N, C-alpha and C positions, 0 to 999 in steps of 0.2 A: 651270748650267744650259744645256742641251742647243737648239739654234735651234730645232727644233718646239716644244718647250714653251715656250720664251721666246714665240717670235711669238704660241702660241695664245693665252699669258695675254695677250699686248699687245691682241690681238683683241678681247679679251672682257672687257676692263678695266674700260671702262664700264660693262656689267653686272654683274659682280662688285662692283665700288664705289659701286653705285645701292643693292643690297639685304642686302647682307651685315651681319650684327649680327656684330662681333670677338670679344667676350669667349670664349665657349666655343670658337670658331674656334683661337682661340692658346692655349686649353688643351689642344688637342691637340696642336699643333704642338711646344708647349716640354716636353710629355709623350712627344714623337719624338725630340726632340732636336734639332730643326732653328731651333727658336726661343728667343733668352734672354730672361730677366726681362727685362731691360735694355729689351732692344727692346718688350718687352709694355709696357712702361711708357714708354718712347716713343709707341706707338700710342694709349694711352688716354691720353696727354695732349691728345689733339688734340680742340677744342671739339666736333667735331658726327660723328656717324656716319658719313657721308659721307667725311668729314677723314680719321677712323680707317682705315675700309675702305683707303682709299688708301695710307696712309699703309703698313699691312700689305701690298698688293700692289708698293709699290716697293721693300720689304725682300726682298719673295720673289724679287723679280726680282733680286734681287744675289745668290740664293744658288745653290746647286746643284741637280742634277734629285731625289733625295731631299725635298728642301721644297715642288718641289712635287707629287710624289706625297704628302706627307703634308697640304697643302692641298687635294687633290682628297679625300683620305679623310676628312677634318675635314668636307668639305660635305656629302658623304654621312651621314654620322654624326650631323649636325644637321639634317635633314632639309632640304638644299639639293639635292635629286634635278637639277632642271631647271639648276642651274647646274654642279652634276658634269659634268652630260651636255655640256655646251659645253666643258669643257676632257678629256675622255675621248680624244680623238683626239690632244693633246698629250701624254700620258701617256709617258714616256722608257723604252726597255727595255734593260735592261743585260743582257749576256751574262755565263752560270754562270761562263765561264771567266776572266773578271775577276780580279784580282790583291787583294791583300790591304790594304785601307785604312791609315789612321792607327788607327781606333777599335778598339784589344785587338785587334789582325791578323784581324778578323771582314773577310770579302772584300764587294765591293761587292754581289753575286749574295744573298748572305745577307742585308744590312744590306735590299738592294731586294725582298726577297721578304719578309718580315719588316714592314716598313713597310706594305708594300699590302696585308699582311693584317690590320695595327693590335695587332700582338705590342706589346708594351710596351718601350720602351729601357731598359737597365740605369737603376737610380737613382744620385743622384749620388753618395750614398754608398753603395758597393757591396765588398762582402766574398765572394771565392771561397769557394764551397766545391763543390772540383773532385771528390771523393767523391761526394759524394751527385747531382749534374749528372752523373757520370760513370753512376751507377746507374741514374736515369730513360734515358740515352740506350739503353742497355744495354736496358733492356725496351723500348724504343720499337723498337730494331732488330728484340727478336723478335716484336714484333707486325707487322713489313713482310709484308706481302700478304694480312694476315689482318683480322679485326672486333675491337675489343678495345679496354679501357682501361686506361690506368696511371695510378693515382690516388696525388693526394699529399695527406698528412691532418695536422694537427697544429692547434695551437689559432692565434688569431686575431693575424697579425701576426708571427707567426712565419718569414715570406718564401718561403711554398708556391708565389706567385706569382710572383716573383721568380727560383725552380728551375723552373719550370716554361717559363719566359719564356728562361730561360737554354740548357737543354737544348737546345731547338730552333734557337740560334743558332752552328748547326752545319754547316759546308756538306757533308760528307759524308751529315748523316743528312739534311738538307733533298732534297739530288737522289738518294738510295738510298731512302727513305722514303718520302718529299713532292712526289714532283716536279709535284704540280697545285696546290702552294701550301699555305698556313697561313692561317686564319682565326681568330681570336680574338673570342669572341664573351664579356663580363664580365657574369654573368647577375645573382650576389648574390640581396639578398632582395627578390622582384619581385611587385608585385601585377600582375593579370592585362592593364593598360593597359601596365605597362611593359612584360611578355614580347612583348605584340604589337609595341610599337617595336622590338627588339632583333629579332624574326621578321622585319618589314617592313624593316629596315635591311639583313640578311642577304640576302631576297630582292633587293633592288639590287645587293648588290656580285655577285651570281651571277648578276646579267643585266645588268649595265653598260652592252651594247652593245644593249638592250633589243630584243631579238629575238622577247620577249613582251611588246609595246605595251598592257599593261592596269594598271589603276587598282590600289592598294597594296591587298594583303589588308584586309578590315573586320573579321575575327575571327581567334580560334588557329587554329581548325581550319583557315579556310580558308588561315591562310601556309602551316599545315603543308599542307595541298594544292598550294601553291604550291611551296613547298619540292620535294615529291616530284618535279613536274612536272618543274621546272628539273632535275634529278637524273637521270631518266630522257631526257628528248627532249633538252637540251641539253648534257648529260651523261656522257654513256650509257655512257663508260670509265671514270668517278670513283666512288667508293664514299665511304662514310660510313666511316672505319676508324677508325684511329688516335685515343685521345681521351686529352687531361690533363687530368681532374679535380682541383678543390682542393674538396673537402670539408669547407667553412668558411664563414662569411657573412664578408666576400664572396667568394660562389664563382667562382674563375675557371674556364672551360672551356674549352679550346684545341680547334679542331673543326678536324680537319684532313681534307685529299683526296689521296688517290691514284690513280694510274694504274694 
């Protein structure tokens, strides 16, 4: 972990240990591949909530910058907006020119962009399907610069979400088609309250520096208006464009932004 991120985490350690509940936070970090199951058990074995939080922070401090980003995103996803704001200034920025790491030849740039956008990590048991992944990537390249959809469909559990995530796990695709980043939103079968939470979280992720210091939207229509304002005023050069939608339940929709 770089010095800036580490110092920020140490500075706000007391507030984090006091307020966070670790269970769902760790679920996100395990999904991102930055926390192991054995480390999760080590945290769970602590007798109190405060001690569990303290153990989690201790583990994160021993890890790399991706763990910091994963922890930050987990706080946002679980509604700890104020705590996430404390860590925002310490988020490490990695150059897109970073070399390949040991994770299957994926560059540090790819890993950082996808981690920041909440794109799921490869599953522990992973079967490469290069032909299908290449087909999806070719469709995305064809959409470059134009609004559109690439739809992956099939039976539940056949690996649509894994294919969608794998397709954007590519340095040249991200730099060429998605320089503004990727935002992964898992929708699935949601009632209105669940959908509102998803939209509220997306508003927060798109306004991380809180240039629009307002309360969270209270209904779906207000959330849609907030997103529209964010895109028009704060990100005027962005477009909601290429979308990879998985048409099955749960349906994972990959929202992306292009400059």
